[in-house]
KEFIDO-770594 format. One line per field, with one value per residue: residue number from 1; residue in one letter; x, y, z of N, C-alpha, C in turn. Coordinates in nm, 2 decimals, m for minus. Layout:
! residues N
n = [NUM|...]
res = [A|...]
n.px = [X|...]
n.py = [Y|...]
n.pz = [Z|...]
ca.px = [X|...]
ca.py = [Y|...]
ca.pz = [Z|...]
c.px = [X|...]
c.py = [Y|...]
c.pz = [Z|...]
! end
This chain:
! residues 276
n = [1|2|3|4|5|6|7|8|9|10|11|12|13|14|15|16|17|18|19|20|21|22|23|24|25|26|27|28|29|30|31|32|33|34|35|36|37|38|39|40|41|42|43|44|45|46|47|48|49|50|51|52|53|54|55|56|57|58|59|60|61|62|63|64|65|66|67|68|69|70|71|72|73|74|75|76|77|78|79|80|81|82|83|84|85|86|87|88|89|90|91|92|93|94|95|96|97|98|99|100|101|102|103|104|105|106|107|108|109|110|111|112|113|114|115|116|117|118|119|120|121|122|123|124|125|126|127|128|129|130|131|132|133|134|135|136|137|138|139|140|141|142|143|144|145|146|147|148|149|150|151|152|153|154|155|156|157|158|159|160|161|162|163|164|165|166|167|168|169|170|171|172|173|174|175|176|177|178|179|180|181|182|183|184|185|186|187|188|189|190|191|192|193|194|195|196|197|198|199|200|201|202|203|204|205|206|207|208|209|210|211|212|213|214|215|216|217|218|219|220|221|222|223|224|225|226|227|228|229|230|231|232|233|234|235|236|237|238|239|240|241|242|243|244|245|246|247|248|249|250|251|252|253|254|255|256|257|258|259|260|261|262|263|264|265|266|267|268|269|270|271|272|273|274|275|276]
res = [M|H|E|V|P|V|K|G|E|M|K|T|L|G|V|K|E|G|S|S|G|V|F|T|G|T|F|E|G|L|Y|Q|G|Y|R|F|G|S|T|T|P|H|E|T|H|A|V|I|E|A|P|N|G|T|I|A|V|T|L|H|Q|E|I|R|S|V|L|P|P|R|P|A|E|H|P|F|A|N|G|K|D|P|F|E|N|M|P|S|P|P|P|G|G|F|P|G|G|P|P|P|G|V|S|G|A|G|G|P|P|P|G|M|A|A|G|G|P|P|Q|G|M|T|A|G|G|P|P|L|G|M|M|A|A|G|G|P|P|P|G|A|P|A|G|G|P|P|P|G|M|P|G|T|A|G|A|P|G|G|S|L|V|H|G|R|P|F|Y|M|E|V|K|L|L|V|D|P|E|K|S|T|G|I|F|A|G|S|T|G|E|A|L|L|T|T|P|N|Y|E|M|A|G|H|L|I|I|N|T|K|H|G|D|V|W|L|D|F|L|E|H|G|G|R|G|V|L|R|A|D|L|W|L|N|G|E|K|S|T|G|I|Y|Q|G|G|R|G|E|L|K|F|E|L|A|A|T|P|P|N|F|G|R|G|P|Y|S|G|T|I|Y|L|Q|Q|A|P|P|E|E]
n.px = [m0.39|m0.08|0.03|0.23|0.44|0.57|0.84|1.07|1.29|1.26|1.40|1.38|1.34|1.18|1.01|0.89|0.69|0.63|0.79|1.12|1.30|1.43|1.37|1.44|1.48|1.20|1.09|1.31|1.45|1.46|1.23|0.96|0.75|0.42|0.22|m0.12|m0.25|m0.01|0.13|m0.06|m0.34|m0.63|m0.97|m1.31|m1.64|m1.96|m2.31|m2.52|m2.85|m3.08|m3.34|m3.49|m3.28|m2.95|m2.62|m2.31|m2.02|m1.67|m1.45|m1.12|m0.81|m0.48|m0.13|0.09|0.42|0.76|0.96|1.21|1.19|1.15|1.46|1.64|1.80|1.77|1.80|1.90|2.02|2.25|2.38|2.41|2.37|2.20|2.16|2.40|2.52|2.35|2.20|2.29|2.11|2.07|2.25|2.08|1.87|1.61|1.39|1.11|1.15|1.22|1.00|0.75|0.87|1.09|1.44|1.67|1.89|1.80|1.74|1.56|1.25|1.27|1.34|1.28|1.40|1.66|1.54|1.27|0.93|0.81|0.71|0.40|0.11|m0.08|m0.33|m0.38|m0.20|0.07|0.35|0.67|0.91|0.75|0.46|0.12|m0.18|m0.44|m0.49|m0.33|m0.06|m0.13|m0.22|m0.12|m0.19|m0.40|m0.21|0.03|0.30|0.27|0.21|0.49|0.67|0.93|0.93|0.73|0.50|0.53|0.66|0.96|1.25|1.12|1.06|1.05|0.73|0.64|0.82|0.75|0.79|0.59|0.23|m0.11|m0.35|m0.68|m0.96|m1.28|m1.47|m1.69|m1.86|m1.93|m2.03|m2.17|m2.36|m2.70|m3.03|m3.11|m2.86|m2.69|m2.39|m2.27|m1.99|m1.71|m1.49|m1.36|m1.13|m1.07|m1.06|m0.93|m0.93|m0.91|m0.78|m0.62|m0.34|m0.34|m0.20|0.04|0.30|0.57|0.76|1.06|1.15|1.35|1.18|0.96|0.74|0.61|0.32|0.19|m0.09|m0.16|m0.25|m0.16|m0.08|m0.03|0.20|0.40|0.68|0.66|0.57|0.31|0.17|m0.09|m0.10|m0.19|m0.16|m0.18|m0.29|m0.37|m0.22|0.04|0.33|0.50|0.56|0.39|0.16|m0.19|m0.20|m0.28|m0.32|m0.21|m0.01|0.20|0.38|0.62|0.79|1.07|1.11|1.34|1.41|1.52|1.37|1.40|1.33|1.30|1.25|1.07|0.88|0.59|0.38|0.13|0.10|m0.08|m0.01|m0.06|0.12|0.39|0.66|0.99|1.25|1.51]
n.py = [m8.82|m8.91|m9.21|m9.29|m9.50|m9.50|m9.52|m9.58|m9.47|m9.33|m9.12|m9.00|m8.75|m8.71|m8.42|m8.16|m8.02|m8.20|m8.36|m8.39|m8.47|m8.68|m8.78|m9.04|m9.20|m9.23|m8.98|m8.72|m8.55|m8.30|m8.29|m8.15|m8.22|m8.19|m8.21|m8.25|m8.07|m8.04|m7.80|m7.60|m7.65|m7.82|m7.74|m7.83|m7.72|m7.78|m7.81|m7.98|m8.07|m8.11|m8.23|m7.96|m7.79|m7.70|m7.84|m7.72|m7.82|m7.89|m8.04|m8.12|m8.15|m8.23|m8.26|m8.40|m8.36|m8.44|m8.39|m8.20|m7.87|m7.79|m7.76|m7.46|m7.50|m7.74|m8.08|m8.27|m8.12|m8.01|m8.26|m8.38|m8.65|m8.75|m9.01|m9.14|m9.09|m9.20|m9.22|m9.44|m9.67|m9.55|m9.65|m9.92|m9.89|m9.72|m9.48|m9.63|m9.83|m9.96|m9.91|m10.17|m10.44|m10.31|m10.34|m10.34|m10.21|m10.03|m10.10|m10.21|m10.40|m10.76|m10.96|m10.77|m10.58|m10.34|m10.02|m10.05|m9.98|m9.69|m9.67|m9.61|m9.62|m9.82|m9.78|m9.62|m9.36|m9.14|m9.03|m9.13|m9.29|m9.28|m9.40|m9.50|m9.31|m9.07|m9.00|m9.02|m9.25|m9.58|m9.54|m9.29|m8.96|m8.70|m8.51|m8.56|m8.77|m9.10|m9.13|m9.09|m9.10|m8.91|m8.57|m8.41|m8.47|m8.30|m8.08|m7.89|m8.08|m8.28|m8.63|m8.93|m9.07|m9.37|m9.46|m9.31|m9.05|m8.87|m8.82|m8.82|m8.62|m8.64|m8.47|m8.40|m8.13|m7.95|m7.65|m7.41|m7.15|m7.14|m7.33|m7.40|m7.35|m7.61|m7.69|m7.48|m7.33|m7.57|m7.79|m7.99|m8.26|m8.49|m8.74|m8.89|m9.23|m9.35|m9.59|m9.63|m9.42|m9.21|m9.03|m8.72|m8.51|m8.33|m8.34|m8.19|m8.23|m8.11|m8.11|m8.12|m8.10|m7.97|m7.90|m8.15|m8.21|m8.39|m8.53|m8.70|m8.99|m9.14|m9.45|m9.75|m9.95|m10.14|m10.07|m9.97|m9.74|m9.67|m9.53|m9.38|m9.20|m8.91|m8.76|m8.42|m8.23|m7.97|m7.82|m7.89|m7.82|m7.74|m8.02|m8.17|m8.04|m8.04|m8.31|m8.65|m8.93|m9.22|m9.32|m9.53|m9.56|m9.73|m9.73|m9.81|m9.75|m9.59|m9.51|m9.18|m9.05|m9.13|m9.25|m9.48|m9.61|m9.78|m9.63|m9.64|m9.65|m9.52|m9.25|m8.99|m8.78|m8.47|m8.39|m8.56|m8.69|m8.57|m8.72|m8.89]
n.pz = [m0.23|m0.08|0.03|0.31|0.47|0.80|1.02|1.29|1.55|1.88|2.13|2.45|2.72|3.02|3.14|3.35|3.21|3.00|2.77|2.61|2.32|2.06|1.72|1.50|1.18|0.96|1.04|1.11|1.35|1.62|1.90|2.09|2.36|2.50|2.78|2.88|3.14|3.27|3.32|3.37|3.57|3.46|3.44|3.45|3.46|3.60|3.66|3.87|3.86|4.11|4.34|4.50|4.47|4.34|4.26|4.23|4.06|4.02|3.80|3.84|3.70|3.72|3.68|3.91|3.99|4.03|3.86|3.68|3.55|3.19|3.02|2.91|2.69|2.44|2.53|2.35|2.16|1.90|1.85|2.09|2.33|2.59|2.68|2.68|2.92|3.11|3.43|3.70|3.92|4.26|4.56|4.71|4.55|4.36|4.51|4.65|4.48|4.14|3.86|3.80|3.61|3.52|3.53|3.81|3.73|3.57|3.31|3.00|3.03|3.10|2.82|2.64|2.37|2.37|2.39|2.39|2.51|2.71|3.05|3.21|3.28|3.43|3.51|3.32|3.24|3.31|3.11|3.01|3.20|3.41|3.58|3.61|3.64|3.70|3.97|4.29|4.38|4.52|4.86|4.88|4.98|4.84|4.63|4.76|4.91|5.07|5.43|5.63|5.42|5.29|5.15|4.90|4.65|4.35|4.47|4.48|4.50|4.62|4.70|4.50|4.44|4.53|4.34|4.12|3.91|3.83|3.84|3.74|3.90|3.98|4.07|4.22|4.30|4.52|4.47|4.69|4.66|4.43|4.44|4.50|4.67|4.89|4.89|4.90|5.00|5.04|5.08|4.97|4.86|4.64|4.56|4.27|4.15|3.85|3.65|3.38|3.27|3.02|2.93|2.78|2.51|2.31|2.06|1.89|1.61|1.47|1.15|0.85|0.64|0.73|1.02|1.22|1.37|1.62|1.78|2.09|2.29|2.59|2.74|2.94|3.13|3.37|3.34|3.08|2.83|2.62|2.33|2.13|1.84|1.64|1.32|1.30|1.06|1.02|1.20|1.14|0.94|0.62|0.41|0.55|0.61|0.61|0.61|0.72|0.95|1.14|1.42|1.64|1.94|2.15|2.45|2.64|2.98|3.19|3.51|3.63|3.43|3.17|2.84|2.57|2.24|1.97|1.70|1.48|1.18|0.96|0.74|0.55|0.29|0.12|m0.07|m0.24|m0.05|m0.07|m0.26|m0.09]
ca.px = [m0.31|0.03|0.05|0.37|0.47|0.67|0.90|1.20|1.32|1.27|1.46|1.31|1.36|1.06|1.03|0.76|0.59|0.60|0.91|1.21|1.37|1.47|1.32|1.53|1.40|1.12|1.10|1.44|1.46|1.43|1.09|0.92|0.62|0.35|0.11|m0.24|m0.26|0.12|0.17|m0.18|m0.45|m0.75|m1.09|m1.44|m1.74|m2.09|m2.41|m2.61|m2.99|m3.13|m3.46|m3.48|m3.15|m2.84|m2.49|m2.21|m1.90|m1.56|m1.36|m0.99|m0.71|m0.35|m0.01|0.17|0.54|0.89|1.05|1.26|1.13|1.22|1.58|1.64|1.86|1.72|1.90|1.96|2.07|2.39|2.43|2.43|2.29|2.20|2.16|2.54|2.55|2.23|2.23|2.27|2.03|2.14|2.26|1.95|1.76|1.53|1.29|0.99|1.18|1.19|0.87|0.74|0.92|1.22|1.54|1.73|1.99|1.73|1.73|1.42|1.19|1.32|1.29|1.25|1.52|1.69|1.47|1.13|0.84|0.81|0.60|0.31|m0.02|m0.17|m0.46|m0.38|m0.14|0.18|0.45|0.80|0.97|0.65|0.35|0.00|m0.24|m0.57|m0.50|m0.20|m0.04|m0.20|m0.17|m0.07|m0.30|m0.40|m0.10|0.15|0.33|0.21|0.26|0.62|0.76|0.97|0.91|0.59|0.49|0.51|0.74|1.10|1.32|1.04|1.10|0.96|0.62|0.64|0.90|0.68|0.82|0.47|0.11|m0.23|m0.45|m0.82|m1.05|m1.41|m1.49|m1.82|m1.85|m2.04|m2.08|m2.26|m2.46|m2.82|m3.13|m3.07|m2.71|m2.61|m2.29|m2.21|m1.85|m1.67|m1.39|m1.34|m1.02|m1.12|m0.98|m0.97|m0.84|m0.89|m0.73|m0.52|m0.29|m0.34|m0.10|0.08|0.44|0.61|0.89|1.11|1.22|1.39|1.07|0.84|0.71|0.51|0.24|0.12|m0.17|m0.15|m0.31|m0.07|m0.13|0.07|0.23|0.51|0.80|0.64|0.47|0.25|0.09|m0.16|m0.07|m0.26|m0.10|m0.27|m0.25|m0.40|m0.11|0.17|0.38|0.57|0.50|0.30|0.04|m0.30|m0.19|m0.35|m0.26|m0.20|0.11|0.21|0.51|0.64|0.91|1.11|1.14|1.44|1.40|1.39|1.29|1.45|1.25|1.35|1.18|1.03|0.75|0.56|0.24|0.11|0.04|m0.12|0.02|m0.11|0.23|0.48|0.78|1.10|1.34|1.63]
ca.py = [m8.83|m9.00|m9.30|m9.29|m9.57|m9.43|m9.61|m9.54|m9.48|m9.20|m9.11|m8.89|m8.72|m8.65|m8.30|m8.12|m7.98|m8.31|m8.43|m8.34|m8.58|m8.68|m8.89|m9.09|m9.29|m9.15|m8.85|m8.69|m8.41|m8.28|m8.27|m8.11|m8.28|m8.11|m8.29|m8.19|m8.05|m8.04|m7.67|m7.53|m7.74|m7.80|m7.75|m7.84|m7.69|m7.83|m7.79|m8.09|m8.04|m8.20|m8.18|m7.85|m7.71|m7.75|m7.86|m7.68|m7.90|m7.87|m8.15|m8.07|m8.24|m8.17|m8.35|m8.38|m8.40|m8.40|m8.38|m8.07|m7.80|m7.80|m7.67|m7.36|m7.56|m7.88|m8.18|m8.34|m8.02|m8.02|m8.39|m8.44|m8.77|m8.77|m9.15|m9.18|m9.07|m9.23|m9.25|m9.58|m9.65|m9.52|m9.77|m9.96|m9.88|m9.60|m9.47|m9.70|m9.93|m9.92|m9.95|m10.31|m10.47|m10.24|m10.40|m10.25|m10.13|m9.93|m10.14|m10.25|m10.52|m10.88|m11.00|m10.65|m10.53|m10.20|m9.92|m10.08|m9.88|m9.64|m9.70|m9.50|m9.61|m9.94|m9.72|m9.52|m9.24|m9.05|m9.07|m9.19|m9.30|m9.27|m9.48|m9.47|m9.18|m9.07|m9.01|m9.05|m9.39|m9.64|m9.50|m9.15|m8.86|m8.61|m8.41|m8.59|m8.91|m9.16|m9.09|m9.15|m9.08|m8.77|m8.50|m8.39|m8.48|m8.17|m7.98|m7.90|m8.16|m8.39|m8.76|m9.00|m9.13|m9.51|m9.47|m9.25|m8.91|m8.79|m8.89|m8.73|m8.61|m8.61|m8.44|m8.34|m8.03|m7.88|m7.50|m7.36|m7.02|m7.15|m7.43|m7.33|m7.42|m7.68|m7.72|m7.36|m7.33|m7.70|m7.81|m8.13|m8.29|m8.64|m8.78|m9.00|m9.34|m9.36|m9.70|m9.63|m9.29|m9.20|m8.90|m8.65|m8.41|m8.32|m8.32|m8.12|m8.27|m8.01|m8.18|m8.03|m8.08|m7.91|m7.94|m8.26|m8.20|m8.52|m8.54|m8.83|m9.04|m9.24|m9.55|m9.85|m10.00|m10.23|m10.02|m9.95|m9.64|m9.69|m9.41|m9.37|m9.06|m8.87|m8.64|m8.30|m8.16|m7.83|m7.75|m7.92|m7.73|m7.80|m8.13|m8.24|m7.96|m8.10|m8.45|m8.72|m9.06|m9.27|m9.39|m9.58|m9.58|m9.80|m9.68|m9.87|m9.64|m9.60|m9.40|m9.12|m8.99|m9.17|m9.34|m9.51|m9.72|m9.77|m9.58|m9.69|m9.61|m9.48|m9.12|m8.96|m8.64|m8.41|m8.39|m8.67|m8.65|m8.56|m8.84|m8.87]
ca.pz = [m0.11|m0.09|0.15|0.35|0.59|0.88|1.13|1.34|1.70|1.95|2.26|2.52|2.86|3.08|3.21|3.42|3.10|2.91|2.73|2.51|2.27|1.92|1.64|1.39|1.09|0.87|1.09|1.16|1.41|1.77|1.93|2.23|2.40|2.60|2.84|2.94|3.29|3.33|3.37|3.42|3.59|3.37|3.52|3.38|3.55|3.57|3.76|3.88|3.90|4.21|4.40|4.59|4.46|4.25|4.32|4.13|4.08|3.93|3.77|3.84|3.65|3.73|3.70|4.02|3.94|4.09|3.75|3.67|3.43|3.06|3.02|2.80|2.57|2.41|2.58|2.24|2.05|1.86|1.85|2.23|2.36|2.74|2.71|2.70|3.06|3.19|3.57|3.75|4.04|4.38|4.65|4.77|4.45|4.35|4.62|4.61|4.38|4.00|3.81|3.77|3.48|3.49|3.61|3.91|3.66|3.48|3.17|2.96|3.09|3.05|2.69|2.55|2.32|2.41|2.31|2.39|2.55|2.85|3.14|3.22|3.34|3.42|3.52|3.22|3.30|3.27|3.02|3.03|3.32|3.51|3.56|3.68|3.64|3.75|4.11|4.35|4.40|4.64|4.99|4.89|4.99|4.73|4.62|4.84|4.93|5.19|5.56|5.66|5.31|5.29|5.03|4.86|4.51|4.30|4.54|4.44|4.59|4.67|4.66|4.41|4.51|4.49|4.22|4.01|3.90|3.83|3.81|3.72|4.01|3.93|4.18|4.20|4.41|4.52|4.48|4.78|4.62|4.31|4.46|4.54|4.74|5.01|4.87|4.91|5.10|5.05|5.05|4.96|4.76|4.62|4.48|4.18|4.09|3.71|3.60|3.23|3.23|2.93|2.94|2.65|2.49|2.17|2.04|1.76|1.56|1.38|1.05|0.74|0.55|0.80|1.15|1.24|1.49|1.65|1.91|2.14|2.42|2.64|2.83|2.96|3.26|3.39|3.28|2.94|2.79|2.48|2.29|2.00|1.79|1.51|1.26|1.29|0.94|1.03|1.27|1.09|0.83|0.51|0.34|0.64|0.62|0.54|0.61|0.83|0.97|1.28|1.46|1.77|1.99|2.27|2.50|2.77|3.07|3.29|3.61|3.67|3.33|3.03|2.76|2.44|2.18|1.83|1.65|1.34|1.14|0.82|0.72|0.41|0.26|0.00|m0.17|m0.22|0.02|m0.16|m0.26|m0.01]
c.px = [m0.20|0.04|0.20|0.39|0.58|0.71|1.03|1.21|1.31|1.33|1.40|1.35|1.23|1.10|0.89|0.65|0.55|0.73|0.99|1.29|1.40|1.41|1.43|1.44|1.33|1.12|1.24|1.44|1.43|1.28|1.07|0.78|0.56|0.23|0.00|m0.23|m0.12|0.17|0.06|m0.29|m0.57|m0.88|m1.22|m1.55|m1.88|m2.18|m2.51|m2.75|m3.03|m3.26|m3.42|m3.34|m3.06|m2.71|m2.39|m2.08|m1.79|m1.47|m1.22|m0.89|m0.57|m0.24|0.06|0.31|0.66|1.00|1.10|1.19|1.21|1.34|1.57|1.69|1.81|1.83|1.97|2.02|2.22|2.46|2.45|2.33|2.29|2.20|2.30|2.58|2.42|2.26|2.21|2.18|2.11|2.15|2.12|1.84|1.69|1.43|1.16|1.02|1.15|1.06|0.86|0.79|1.05|1.32|1.60|1.83|1.93|1.72|1.58|1.38|1.26|1.26|1.26|1.38|1.54|1.61|1.32|1.05|0.85|0.69|0.50|0.20|m0.09|m0.31|m0.47|m0.31|m0.03|0.28|0.58|0.86|0.87|0.53|0.23|m0.05|m0.37|m0.58|m0.36|m0.18|m0.11|m0.14|m0.13|m0.19|m0.29|m0.29|0.02|0.18|0.27|0.28|0.40|0.72|0.80|0.94|0.76|0.59|0.46|0.59|0.88|1.17|1.24|1.08|1.01|0.85|0.60|0.71|0.85|0.72|0.70|0.35|0.00|m0.32|m0.58|m0.91|m1.18|m1.44|m1.62|m1.79|m1.96|m2.10|m2.19|m2.36|m2.59|m2.92|m3.07|m2.92|m2.63|m2.51|m2.22|m2.06|m1.82|m1.57|m1.37|m1.23|m1.07|m1.02|m1.02|m0.89|m0.82|m0.84|m0.62|m0.47|m0.28|m0.23|m0.07|0.23|0.46|0.75|0.94|1.20|1.26|1.28|0.94|0.82|0.59|0.45|0.16|0.04|m0.16|m0.23|m0.21|m0.13|m0.02|0.08|0.35|0.63|0.78|0.54|0.43|0.17|0.03|m0.14|m0.15|m0.19|m0.21|m0.22|m0.27|m0.28|0.03|0.21|0.46|0.50|0.39|0.17|m0.07|m0.30|m0.27|m0.28|m0.24|m0.06|0.10|0.35|0.51|0.78|0.94|1.16|1.24|1.43|1.53|1.31|1.34|1.36|1.30|1.28|1.13|0.89|0.72|0.41|0.24|0.05|0.01|m0.09|m0.03|0.00|0.33|0.61|0.90|1.19|1.47|1.75]
c.py = [m8.94|m9.08|m9.31|m9.37|m9.50|m9.53|m9.55|m9.55|m9.34|m9.22|m8.99|m8.87|m8.66|m8.52|m8.26|m8.09|m8.09|m8.39|m8.36|m8.45|m8.57|m8.80|m8.92|m9.18|m9.20|m9.01|m8.83|m8.55|m8.41|m8.26|m8.22|m8.16|m8.20|m8.19|m8.21|m8.19|m8.05|m7.91|m7.59|m7.64|m7.71|m7.83|m7.74|m7.82|m7.74|m7.81|m7.91|m8.05|m8.15|m8.15|m8.07|m7.78|m7.77|m7.76|m7.82|m7.76|m7.86|m7.99|m8.09|m8.17|m8.17|m8.28|m8.31|m8.44|m8.36|m8.39|m8.23|m8.00|m7.82|m7.71|m7.57|m7.42|m7.70|m7.98|m8.26|m8.25|m8.05|m8.15|m8.45|m8.56|m8.80|m8.92|m9.21|m9.17|m9.10|m9.28|m9.39|m9.56|m9.63|m9.65|m9.79|m9.94|m9.74|m9.60|m9.54|m9.82|m9.89|m9.97|m10.10|m10.34|m10.40|m10.30|m10.29|m10.16|m10.03|m9.97|m10.17|m10.38|m10.65|m10.92|m10.89|m10.60|m10.38|m10.11|m9.96|m9.97|m9.83|m9.68|m9.59|m9.52|m9.74|m9.89|m9.62|m9.40|m9.18|m9.12|m9.11|m9.18|m9.28|m9.36|m9.44|m9.33|m9.19|m9.08|m9.05|m9.20|m9.44|m9.59|m9.36|m9.06|m8.77|m8.51|m8.44|m8.74|m8.97|m9.12|m9.16|m9.14|m8.94|m8.71|m8.50|m8.39|m8.34|m8.05|m8.00|m7.98|m8.27|m8.53|m8.82|m9.06|m9.28|m9.53|m9.40|m9.10|m8.82|m8.87|m8.78|m8.74|m8.56|m8.59|m8.38|m8.26|m7.97|m7.73|m7.45|m7.23|m7.03|m7.26|m7.35|m7.42|m7.49|m7.71|m7.60|m7.37|m7.47|m7.71|m7.96|m8.15|m8.44|m8.66|m8.90|m9.10|m9.36|m9.46|m9.70|m9.50|m9.30|m9.05|m8.83|m8.55|m8.40|m8.31|m8.26|m8.16|m8.17|m8.09|m8.08|m8.01|m8.02|m7.96|m8.04|m8.24|m8.33|m8.51|m8.68|m8.86|m9.15|m9.33|m9.66|m9.90|m10.10|m10.19|m9.98|m9.83|m9.66|m9.57|m9.43|m9.22|m9.04|m8.75|m8.53|m8.22|m8.01|m7.75|m7.79|m7.83|m7.81|m7.91|m8.20|m8.16|m8.02|m8.25|m8.51|m8.85|m9.09|m9.34|m9.45|m9.57|m9.66|m9.77|m9.76|m9.75|m9.68|m9.48|m9.31|m9.07|m9.02|m9.27|m9.35|m9.62|m9.69|m9.70|m9.63|m9.65|m9.58|m9.34|m9.09|m8.81|m8.59|m8.40|m8.50|m8.62|m8.66|m8.69|m8.80|m8.91]
c.pz = [m0.13|0.04|0.18|0.48|0.67|0.99|1.17|1.49|1.75|2.09|2.33|2.67|2.91|3.15|3.27|3.31|3.01|2.88|2.63|2.46|2.12|1.85|1.53|1.30|0.99|0.91|1.15|1.22|1.56|1.79|2.07|2.25|2.51|2.65|2.90|3.09|3.35|3.38|3.43|3.45|3.50|3.46|3.43|3.49|3.51|3.69|3.76|3.94|3.99|4.27|4.50|4.59|4.35|4.32|4.21|4.16|3.98|3.92|3.75|3.80|3.65|3.75|3.82|3.99|4.02|3.98|3.74|3.55|3.31|3.06|2.90|2.68|2.56|2.45|2.47|2.13|2.03|1.87|1.99|2.25|2.51|2.78|2.73|2.84|3.15|3.33|3.61|3.88|4.16|4.46|4.71|4.67|4.45|4.46|4.57|4.52|4.24|3.96|3.78|3.63|3.44|3.59|3.71|3.84|3.57|3.34|3.13|3.03|3.02|2.92|2.60|2.50|2.37|2.32|2.30|2.45|2.69|2.93|3.14|3.30|3.33|3.43|3.41|3.28|3.23|3.18|3.09|3.16|3.44|3.48|3.64|3.66|3.69|3.90|4.16|4.36|4.52|4.77|5.00|4.89|4.87|4.74|4.71|4.86|5.05|5.32|5.58|5.54|5.29|5.15|4.99|4.71|4.46|4.36|4.50|4.55|4.65|4.62|4.56|4.49|4.45|4.36|4.10|4.01|3.89|3.81|3.80|3.84|3.95|4.05|4.14|4.32|4.40|4.55|4.57|4.74|4.51|4.33|4.52|4.62|4.87|5.01|4.88|5.02|5.12|5.01|5.04|4.85|4.76|4.52|4.40|4.15|3.95|3.64|3.45|3.18|3.13|2.92|2.80|2.64|2.34|2.17|1.90|1.72|1.45|1.28|0.94|0.64|0.61|0.94|1.15|1.37|1.51|1.79|1.96|2.27|2.46|2.74|2.84|3.10|3.25|3.31|3.13|2.92|2.65|2.45|2.15|1.96|1.66|1.45|1.24|1.17|0.94|1.10|1.23|0.97|0.72|0.44|0.42|0.66|0.54|0.55|0.72|0.84|1.11|1.30|1.60|1.81|2.12|2.32|2.63|2.86|3.17|3.38|3.61|3.55|3.19|2.97|2.62|2.37|2.04|1.81|1.51|1.31|1.00|0.82|0.57|0.39|0.13|m0.11|m0.14|m0.15|m0.08|m0.15|m0.18|m0.09]
! end
C-alpha cells in the first residue's frame, strides 16, 4: 500500500439532500454529499418483550429542513464560485440570530481564519450552516418552530428555526397493530433528546484520477461543523479503488447554507498516485 498524506480546502453549499461543493488540494474536483434521513426517513423496528404482552416500536429519524433541493446544475460547475456573491444578513439579522460563534456579517468565528469549520451540532447534528441535531431546537415542537414563530420547519418557505436551516428529528413511536397482549392497541410517541448524536452520510468527489467515496460522521457546534471521514475503497474508483484511510474537515458556517474550511488526513492506495 502507498501512504498518501492529503490536505486542502473545501467549499460547500448545504441543500435539502446534503451538500454540493468543491475540493481543492490533494483532491481536486466537484463533489456531492448525501445525508442520512435527508430525503427518506429511516425507520428501525423492534419488539419489546414485557410481562403479559409485547410492545412494537419504531425508531424514526428524519431531517427537518427549510433548505432548497439540490439544483440540476452543480453550483460550482464550470468554474463558478457562489462564495463570490455570498448573501449579507438581512436587516435585524437572521431569524433567531446567527449560530453562536458566527458574526452578524456571517463570517467565521472570532480568531478563526477564513475557511474554518461549519457549524453543526453541539448535540451532534447537521451539517453546514446548521447546528444541533437529534430533535428540534429548544422550545420547538416536533416538526415545527416554537409557538409564535412563523413558518414550519421542512415546509417550503418556512422560516429558520432558531437560525437553523435543518435539524435531525428522532422519534420513538408505538405501533398499536403489532403490539400484543395487554399492550394491544397501545399508542404513543416520544421525541428523543440525543446530545451525542452525529449525522451520518457520504460524499463523492469526482477527480481526474477516479471518484473518491468518503463515508462520514458530522459533529460540532458554535458556528463550526467538524467531520470524521473514511475512504470507502469498495465504492471508490480509479486509483482510489481498494484504498483506505481517514480524514477530518472543519468548516466555518455562514447562514443560511455556506461552509468553507480545511481537510486533512492520510489515505493508503494500492497503486501510487501519478506524478503531477
